[in-house]
MARLUM-516953 format. One record per residue (C-alpha): x, y, z; residue in one letter. Coordinates in pm, whole numbers, padded with zeros to 5 digits, always signed. Example, Ala and Ser with C-alpha at 12.3 -4.5 7.8 and 13.67 -1.06 7.14 Angstrom:
residues 2
+01230-00450+00780a+01367-00106+00714s
end
This chain:
residues 378
+01712-00789-01476x+01686-00865-01114x+01692-01260-01074x+01395-01341-00873x+01535-01594-00704x+01366-01788-00389x+01640-01919-00136x+01371-02105+00066x+01445-02454-00067x+01718-02648+00121x+01843-02849-00172x+02088-02769-00434x+02316-02540-00534x+02508-02340-00235x+02615-01955-00251x+02777-01716+00000x+02680-01754+00374x+02490-02115+00333x+02232-01977+00048x+02110-02256-00145x+01866-02282-00443x+01599-02573-00573x+01715-02748-00881x+01461-02567-01072x+01643-02240-00953x+01985-02442-01036x+01885-02457-01384x+01761-02093-01439x+02107-01978-01291x+02272-02191-01510x+02084-02025-01832x+02185-01686-01685x+02513-01780-01664x+02533-01884-02035x+02401-01542-02140x+02591-01295-01912x+02954-01497-01978x+02992-01521-02362x+03257-01697-02509x+03549-01528-02486x+03855-01416-02717x+04090-01457-02437x+04068-01428-02059x+04273-01251-01790x+04330-01352-01447x+04388-01042-01206x+04616-01113-00881x+04318-01118-00644x+04214-01392-00850x+03914-01218-01065x+03843-01359-01390x+03826-01096-01693x+03679-01242-02023x+03769-01041-02319x+03436-01027-02512x+03359-00914-02878x+03245-00531-02844x+02935-00620-03066x+02840-00943-02920x+02868-00825-02519x+02580-00902-02269x+02438-00537-02302x+02276-00650-02621x+02044-00914-02507x+01838-00667-02330x+01520-00662-02545x+01556-00292-02574x+01868-00325-02756x+01855-00568-02980x+01867-00305-03272x+02130-00045-03037x+02385+00131-03260x+02707+00119-03020x+02886+00431-02931x+03221+00390-02934x+03244+00762-02751x+03088+01085-02617x+02954+01367-02826x+03163+01589-02606x+03488+01733-02642x+03668+01615-02334x+03896+01884-02249x+03566+02143-02224x+03394+01858-02031x+03573+01794-01734x+03842+02011-01583x+04153+01963-01383x+04153+01817-01076x+04061+02064-00805x+04192+01803-00504x+04591+01797-00459x+04556+01448-00334x+04486+01286-00655x+04696+00937-00703x+04791+00808-01054x+04836+00465-00952x+04480+00426-00717x+04367+00150-00989x+04483-00146-01182x+04456-00196-01537x+04352-00491-01754x+04579-00527-02012x+04595-00766-02303x+04242-00777-02431x+04258-00796-02826x+04141-00533-03046x+03752-00528-03087x+03701-00714-02749x+03606-00542-02417x+03693-00702-02055x+03395-00832-01865x+03427-00936-01490x+03306-01326-01521x+02963-01383-01346x+03022-01682-01122x+02713-01898-00999x+02763-01766-00667x+02731-01416-00721x+02342-01527-00915x+02261-01713-00582x+02328-01402-00392x+02133-01145-00629x+01811-01217-00476x+01964-01087-00135x+02168-00800-00302x+01797-00642-00442x+01667-00697-00119x+01938-00478+00049x+01859-00198-00175x+01531-00171-00027x+01682-00174+00323x+01984+00041+00359x+02066+00362+00510x+02245+00679+00370x+02325+01006+00393x+02377+01248+00113x+02372+01603-00008x+02121+01733-00295x+02151+02046-00505x+01812+02173-00614x+01895+02471-00755x+01764+02373-01106x+01479+02141-01189x+01667+01939-01479x+01989+01775-01475x+02222+01581-01705x+02497+01422-01475x+02739+01489-01192x+03089+01418-01090x+03313+01432-00786x+03617+01345-00683x+03579+01068-00387x+03820+00986-00141x+03919+00623-00154x+03855+00396+00220x+03834+00052+00297x+03558+00028+00605x+03536-00332+00779x+03255-00499+00668x+03142-00840+00750x+03041-01071+00456x+02668-01014+00453x+02706-00654+00457x+02835-00354+00259x+02945+00021+00225x+02964+00215-00023x+03034+00610-00137x+02881+00726-00422x+02650+00950-00643x+02324+00912-00758x+02113+01029-01079x+01743+00966-01071x+01415+01081-01220x+01075+00959-01159x+00815+00875-00915x+00916+00570-00606x+00741+00321-00806x+00867+00385-01124x+01217+00529-01024x+01495+00531-01300x+01839+00560-01117x+02185+00513-01187x+02433+00488-00929x+02794+00493-00899x+03117+00500-00722x+03325+00269-00480x+03212-00042-00252x+03351-00282-00025x+03071-00551-00063x+03202-00908-00006x+02868-01065-00159x+02915-00869-00483x+03304-00891-00529x+03371-01240-00304x+03639-00979-00105x+03678-00713+00123x+03859-00482-00144x+03729-00127-00227x+03604-00151-00592x+03451+00058-00849x+03111-00018-00902x+02792+00059-01111x+02383-00002-01016x+02053+00071-01255x+01724+00028-01231x+01406+00134-01450x+01153+00080-01255x+01241+00121-00848x+01417-00223-00852x+01121-00420-00903x+01224-00595-01210x+01465-00412-01394x+01839-00340-01328x+02120-00497-01143x+02489-00455-00972x+02734-00376-01288x+02659-00643-01557x+02483-00896-01356x+02225-00815-01625x+02222-00694-01959x+02217-00300-01982x+02583-00120-01959x+02748-00107-02289x+03127-00141-02223x+03370+00044-02471x+03718+00096-02299x+03939-00195-02323x+04148-00167-02019x+03874-00125-01770x+03573-00245-01660x+03329-00282-01308x+03478-00447-00999x+03863-00243-01075x+04035-00287-00701x+04150+00092-00613x+04453+00191-00372x+04278+00315-00091x+04415+00626+00126x+04521+00562+00512x+04332+00704+00784x+04538+01019+00982x+04786+00989+00643x+04796+01056+00275x+04454+01029+00111x+04355+00927-00219x+04105+00989-00478x+03916+00903-00743x+03719+01065-01020x+03373+00947-01081x+03129+01095-01320x+02840+01032-01553x+02672+01266-01815x+02412+01217-02045x+02501+01271-02401x+02373+01593-02575x+02322+01415-02877x+02268+01003-02818x+02098+01062-02482x+02310+00787-02363x+02444+00779-02002x+02816+00778-02010x+03045+00663-01704x+03367+00840-01719x+03595+00679-01452x+03895+00797-01324x+04195+01031-01340x+04278+01006-01726x+03899+01020-01823x+03846+00711-01906x+03514+00644-02120x+03430+00289-01967x+03060+00279-02121x+02748+00394-02100x+02357+00289-02015x+02154+00346-02295x+01899+00574-02317x+01651+00275-02411x+01656+00064-02101x+01529+00395-01924x+01175+00616-01895x+01206+00885-01682x+01576+00916-01737x+01555+00879-02128x+01567+01284-02112x+01702+01430-01796x+01731+01385-01402x+01558+01523-01151x+01761+01425-00854x+02161+01426-00802x+02254+01300-00448x+02629+01277-00319x+02686+01066-00044x+02721+00705+00102x+02517+00386+00172x+02548+00117+00416x+02347-00189+00438x+02293-00520+00603x+02071-00772+00685x+01778-00778+00874x+01745-00728+01270x+02200-00689+01196x+02414-00370+01276x+02498-00180+00993x+02847-00157+00918x+03087+00152+00913x+03064+00420+00606x+03367+00573+00506x+03656+00577+00789x+03389+00430+01028x+03414+00743+01251x+03154+01052+01287x+03307+01347+01026x+03484+01659+01092x+03594+01911+00823x+03934+01727+00804x+04043+01507+00538x+04295+01374+00677x+04047+01158+00929x+03692+01172+00716x+03624+01070+00390x+03526+01302+00136x+03393+01439-00207x+03547+01722-00409x+03519+01927-00691x+03147+01833-00669x+02971+01931-00978x+02630+01900-01175x+02634+01885-01567x+02381+02076-01818x+02240+02007-02129x+02529+02100-02351x+02770+01846-02141x+02916+02116-01941x+03065+02012-01592x+02950+02320-01373x+02949+02443-00984x+02587+02464-00828x+02453+02688-00579x+02580+02561-00238x+02291+02761-00070x+02048+02578-00194x+02169+02209-00095x+01910+01927+00132x+02139+01751+00340x+01941+01398+00390x+01963+01165+00666x+01734+00839+00728x+01860+00746+01034x+02032+00911+01353x+02340+01102+01325x+02505+00898+01581x+02515+00617+01307x+02623+00811+00997x+02657+01194+00957x+02750+01425+00703x+02894+01766+00676x+02855+02013+00407x+03080+02336+00400x+03032+02403+00069x+03292+02616-00155x+03630+02491+00035x+03966+02620+00031x+04127+02516-00309x+03898+02180-00370x+03598+02345-00492x+03284+02240-00370x+03314+01975-00080x+03151+01793+00163x+03282+01469+00438x+03102+01222+00558x+03052+00876+00712x+02985+00690+01045x+03056+00384+01254x+02689+00228+01207x+02554+00013+01474x+02172-00067+01568x+02074+00207+01350x+01662+00289+01364x
end
């Protein structure tokens, strides 16, 4: 659950950007760390310094969620993968865009170790969820959805330490005060990951981000099953004006279990799932699917670039894009949607961030282009 930390006391532990917490809050953080960082069977240090712990799959943090105490783990989705996801529609897919976490023992899963600093920053991360700019394309040919996927081009916008930028997909249902939401894609998020690399992220809530949910695995909820991939994976990006790289992101609701499976990568790696038990409105289906980007900063600060940092054009060499955009039906099948019934959403001026949706585009399936420089955006 989102941590209710106030950072007004000028004593205690220090987080990024000199955020300080009191001694009482420091004790609360240490208790949270004990819950999240389970005793590992083995630990793996990545080249960027990330520490991943190999945790017994049946003792991972997800099962500390009060609604998951009796949850039976699902090892794979009940959908034949070959029927579920077709071959990539883009000719720019690269097989080396991410780094595997090799070496975890059998029946363990790699979980990125949570640091005290990350929990100190959690208050600010949750606030940014509520004050951010976005652009999105939302199909509304149907009233019920069961997932979404797209090949998202990979960029590395220049982001200050207290800001973030994403390219992502939304799956949502419910009114604002009870919003159930799953968000996933790539992010450059120094507060979340401790660097300016482009990394895989997931985010969820069951009540409009009031009390439930978090990024990645900063709280119990997401069930990890893959032995080599996890949230926080570093991704190799394309080059502005040169060869582009894309990554295939998808989430679908399992037709039998009702769990929302995160399928991550061109080899259809089944990373894990958000269990149906942690949701209310998403326990059966979604009513909104969105494709786009988010950029956030502190109050009174200019917002950062999105994508490559330029207003979009219909040119994949110079603009971030999504290709092969699909929605999921109640049988777990990925399908095209009616491109004539798509709503383009902006919450600020187009000079800051914009989106172009040509619909079906050459050999890339349903496609869109988006991004922008940010700045002082109303």
